[in-house]
C-alpha positions, 0 to 999 in steps of 0.5 A, a space after each residue: 481490494 477486489 470483492 464480489 457482492 453476494 447480496 441483492 444490493 449494497 451501498 458502497 463508496 463506488 455507488 450501489 452495487 448489485 449481486 455478482 458485481 466485482 468491485 475494488 474497494 479500500 481495505 477499511 471499507 471492506 472491513 466495515 462492511 464485513 463487520 456489519 454484514 459478514 455474508 455481504 462480500 467475498 474477497 477475491 484479491 487481497 491488496 498488498 499493503 506496503 511494508 511499514 519499514 522502508 528497506 530502500 532507506 539509505 544511510 549516510 556514508 562515513 569516512 574512516 575516522 567516522 565523520 560524514 562523507 560529502 558528495 563529490 560534485 564532479 560525479 553528478 550521477 553518483 551520490 557519494 554521501 550515501 551508501 
């Protein structure tokens, strides 16, 4: 997440940063710094965390009788075994 340093200097994983420096730090490091020195940083841009649920997860395709479908090897660009 992008943050701006508001105090004279601070030591981070990116090195020693001075007042008005804008840096990109991991979320957990920013949280630790803000916990110890609440006025040390100003959050500029919040990093978007990937969703815990994977919406693109595919399900296995099934035949009409409920058994799993197999992939048709004659169509290499399409996988019929998954929906």
